[in-house]
C-alpha positions as CSV (number, residue, x, y, z in Angstrom):
1,M,2.0,17.3,5.0
2,Q,4.8,14.8,4.1
3,T,4.6,12.7,0.9
4,I,8.0,11.0,1.3
5,K,8.9,9.1,4.5
6,A,12.2,9.6,6.2
7,D,12.5,6.0,7.3
8,R,12.7,4.9,3.7
9,L,15.7,7.1,2.8
10,N,18.5,5.1,4.6
11,L,19.9,8.3,6.0
12,G,22.7,8.4,8.5
13,D,24.5,11.1,10.5
14,G,26.0,13.8,8.3
15,N,24.3,12.6,5.2
16,R,23.6,15.4,2.6
17,V,20.1,15.4,1.1
18,L,19.1,17.3,-2.1
19,D,15.5,18.4,-2.1
20,L,15.1,19.0,-5.8
21,G,12.1,21.3,-6.6
22,C,11.7,22.0,-2.9
23,G,8.8,24.4,-3.3
24,Q,8.0,25.9,0.0
25,G,10.3,23.6,1.8
26,R,7.9,21.0,3.4
27,H,10.3,18.1,3.0
28,S,13.3,20.1,3.8
29,F,11.9,21.4,7.1
30,Y,10.7,17.8,8.0
31,L,14.2,16.3,7.4
32,S,16.1,19.2,9.0
33,K,14.1,18.8,12.2
34,L,15.4,15.2,12.3
35,G,19.0,16.6,12.1
36,H,19.8,15.9,8.4
37,L,21.7,18.3,6.1
38,L,19.4,19.6,3.5
39,V,20.1,21.4,0.2
40,P,16.7,22.8,-1.0
41,V,16.7,23.7,-4.7
42,D,14.0,25.4,-6.7
43,I,13.6,27.6,-9.7
44,S,11.0,29.9,-8.0
45,F,12.6,32.9,-6.3
46,D,9.4,33.4,-4.2
47,D,9.6,29.8,-3.0
48,L,13.2,30.1,-2.2
49,L,12.7,33.3,-0.2
50,Y,9.8,31.7,1.8
51,T,11.9,28.6,2.5
52,S,14.8,30.8,3.7
53,T,12.5,32.9,6.0
54,I,11.0,29.8,7.6
55,Y,14.4,28.3,8.2
56,K,15.5,31.4,10.0
57,A,12.4,31.2,12.2
58,M,12.9,27.6,12.9
59,L,16.5,28.3,14.1
60,E,15.3,31.3,16.2
61,Y,12.6,29.2,17.9
62,G,15.0,26.2,18.5
63,E,13.2,23.8,16.1
64,I,16.5,23.0,14.4
65,K,20.2,23.3,15.3
66,E,22.5,25.8,13.6
67,T,24.2,22.8,11.9
68,S,20.9,21.9,10.2
69,L,20.2,25.5,8.9
70,A,19.9,25.1,5.1
71,V,20.5,27.7,2.5
72,P,18.0,27.4,-0.4
73,I,19.6,27.6,-3.9
74,G,18.0,28.7,-7.2
75,A,18.8,26.4,-10.1
76,D,17.4,24.6,-13.1
77,A,16.7,20.9,-12.3
78,S,18.3,19.9,-15.6
79,L,21.6,21.9,-15.0
80,L,22.5,21.6,-11.3
81,P,25.4,23.5,-9.8
82,F,26.9,20.5,-8.0
83,G,29.7,18.1,-8.6
84,N,29.4,14.4,-9.5
85,N,28.4,12.1,-6.5
86,S,27.6,15.1,-4.3
87,F,24.5,13.7,-2.4
88,D,23.7,10.8,-0.1
89,C,20.0,11.0,-1.0
90,V,17.8,13.0,-3.5
91,I,14.1,13.8,-3.1
92,A,12.2,14.9,-6.2
93,S,8.6,15.3,-4.9
94,E,5.8,16.4,-7.4
95,I,8.2,18.1,-9.9
96,L,8.8,15.7,-12.9
97,E,5.1,16.1,-14.1
98,H,5.8,19.8,-14.5
99,I,9.0,19.4,-16.6
100,D,8.9,18.8,-20.4
101,E,12.4,17.3,-20.5
102,D,11.9,15.0,-17.5
103,C,14.5,12.4,-18.7
104,S,17.3,15.1,-18.7
105,V,16.4,15.9,-15.1
106,I,16.5,12.2,-14.1
107,S,19.9,12.0,-15.8
108,E,21.1,15.0,-13.9
109,I,20.0,13.4,-10.6
110,A,22.0,10.4,-11.6
111,R,25.1,12.6,-12.0
112,V,24.9,14.2,-8.6
113,I,23.7,11.3,-6.5
114,K,26.2,8.9,-4.9
115,P,26.2,5.1,-5.9
116,G,24.0,3.2,-3.5
117,A,22.0,6.2,-2.4
118,V,18.3,6.5,-2.3
119,L,16.3,8.6,-4.8
120,A,12.7,9.2,-3.7
121,V,10.3,10.4,-6.4
122,S,6.7,11.2,-6.2
123,V,4.3,12.2,-9.0
124,P,0.5,12.4,-9.2
125,R,-1.0,8.9,-9.4
126,Y,-2.4,7.9,-12.8
127,Y,-6.1,7.4,-12.3
128,P,-6.9,10.3,-9.9
129,E,-5.0,12.5,-12.2
130,V,-6.8,11.3,-15.3
131,I,-10.2,12.2,-13.5
132,N,-8.8,15.7,-12.8
133,W,-7.8,16.2,-16.4
134,L,-11.2,15.0,-17.7
135,L,-13.2,17.2,-15.3
136,S,-11.1,20.4,-15.9
137,K,-8.8,21.6,-18.6
138,K,-7.8,24.5,-16.4
139,Y,-6.5,22.1,-13.8
140,H,-3.4,21.3,-15.9
141,S,-3.2,23.9,-18.6
142,V,-2.1,26.8,-16.5
143,K,1.5,28.2,-16.8
144,G,3.7,25.8,-14.9
145,G,1.0,23.2,-14.7
146,H,1.2,19.5,-15.3
147,V,2.5,18.4,-18.7
148,R,1.9,14.7,-18.5
149,I,0.2,11.9,-16.5
150,Y,2.6,9.1,-15.6
151,K,1.7,5.5,-15.7
152,K,3.8,3.6,-13.1
153,S,5.5,1.5,-15.8
154,Q,6.5,4.6,-17.7
155,L,8.1,6.3,-14.8
156,L,9.9,3.1,-13.7
157,C,11.3,2.6,-17.1
158,R,12.8,6.1,-17.2
159,L,14.3,5.7,-13.8
160,R,15.7,2.2,-14.7
161,K,17.4,3.6,-17.8
162,E,19.5,5.8,-15.5
163,N,20.2,2.8,-13.2
164,F,17.7,3.6,-10.4
165,Y,16.4,0.3,-9.1
166,L,13.0,0.0,-7.5
167,T,13.0,-0.8,-3.8
168,G,9.3,0.2,-2.9
169,I,6.2,2.0,-3.9
170,D,3.8,3.9,-1.6
171,Y,0.6,6.0,-2.2
172,A,-0.2,9.1,-0.2
173,H,-2.9,11.6,0.4
174,G,-6.0,9.6,-0.1
175,L,-8.1,12.3,1.4
176,H,-6.9,14.8,-1.1
177,S,-8.0,13.1,-4.3
178,P,-11.8,13.6,-3.8
179,Y,-11.1,17.2,-2.8
180,W,-9.4,17.8,-6.2
181,W,-12.2,16.0,-8.1
182,L,-14.6,18.3,-6.4
183,K,-12.5,21.4,-7.2
184,C,-12.2,20.3,-10.9
185,L,-16.0,19.7,-11.0
186,V,-17.1,23.1,-9.7
187,G,-14.1,25.1,-11.0
188,V,-10.5,25.0,-9.8
189,D,-10.7,28.7,-8.8
190,N,-14.1,28.5,-7.1
191,E,-13.2,28.9,-3.5
192,K,-16.7,30.0,-2.6
193,N,-18.4,26.7,-3.1
194,L,-19.7,25.4,0.2
195,F,-18.5,21.9,-0.2
196,V,-15.1,23.0,-1.3
197,R,-14.7,25.3,1.7
198,L,-15.9,22.5,4.1
199,Y,-13.6,19.9,2.6
200,K,-10.6,22.4,2.7
201,K,-11.3,22.8,6.4
202,L,-11.1,19.2,6.9
203,L,-7.8,18.9,5.1
204,E,-6.4,21.8,7.1
205,Y,-7.6,20.0,10.3
206,E,-5.9,16.9,9.1
207,I,-2.6,18.6,8.4
208,I,-2.4,20.9,11.6
209,K,-4.0,18.7,14.2
210,Q,-3.2,15.2,12.8
211,P,-6.1,13.5,14.7
212,L,-5.8,9.8,15.2
213,F,-9.1,9.0,13.5
214,L,-8.0,10.7,10.2
215,K,-4.7,8.9,10.3
216,W,-6.7,5.6,10.3
217,V,-8.9,6.9,7.5
218,A,-5.8,7.9,5.5
219,K,-4.3,4.3,6.0
220,I,-7.4,2.9,4.4
221,L,-7.7,5.5,1.6
222,D,-4.2,5.9,0.6
223,P,-3.8,2.6,-1.2
224,L,-7.2,3.1,-2.9
225,L,-7.3,6.8,-3.6
226,G,-3.9,8.1,-2.9
227,K,-3.3,11.3,-5.0
228,S,0.5,10.7,-5.0
229,M,2.5,7.7,-6.1
230,V,5.9,7.6,-4.2
231,I,8.7,5.5,-5.7
232,Y,11.8,4.6,-3.7
233,T,14.9,3.5,-5.7
234,L,18.6,2.8,-5.2
235,Y,21.1,4.2,-7.6
236,L,23.3,1.3,-8.7
237,P,25.3,2.4,-11.7
238,D,27.5,-0.8,-11.8
239,A,24.6,-3.2,-11.4
240,N,24.6,-4.1,-15.2
């Protein structure tokens, strides 16, 4: 399930991509299969171990070339172990809403990204997220949960302060918003609810089988109900 689109990243041969807060590697795997050079970074040891295991399996089964085999790195997003201007692209998908000092992370991204490169950021979209918070305190109050709900203007302002200039906005995962509203309504830990189980099966079918009719449904729902807002920017430090 991809939130960020490869064709919006302006990637060329040999480009180095930082997947910041990679989680279990979904975007890293996706871009590595396309032949790009990924550096997956996360603070969770379990996620890094999982990502490393999947990469080894992908190499073994010929899904990636040895040159695309990535080595996941453990690091704090606000203190990255990379030099200035190290990356041709940075992805920060669904991480900023978890971090108290999000501005320091954006500043650190500006340090390690090359001028003219793309930064792609995704966060939960404002109104679907507001509904989740209203329906369930537990949805966001767990350890490591969401600490804020971004308005589009707020996030764009924070990015602009670090010289990231907007090039486009997408919305993704329209089918997922009603699922989370339902989860929040019946209890986020309630996996036994019949409607939750049925909806989960639908989402699993969408992700695994990718049927054409659900792709068309997603095209209709994403602009209206998309759970994620995806912002594409260019880093232009000399634009002012």
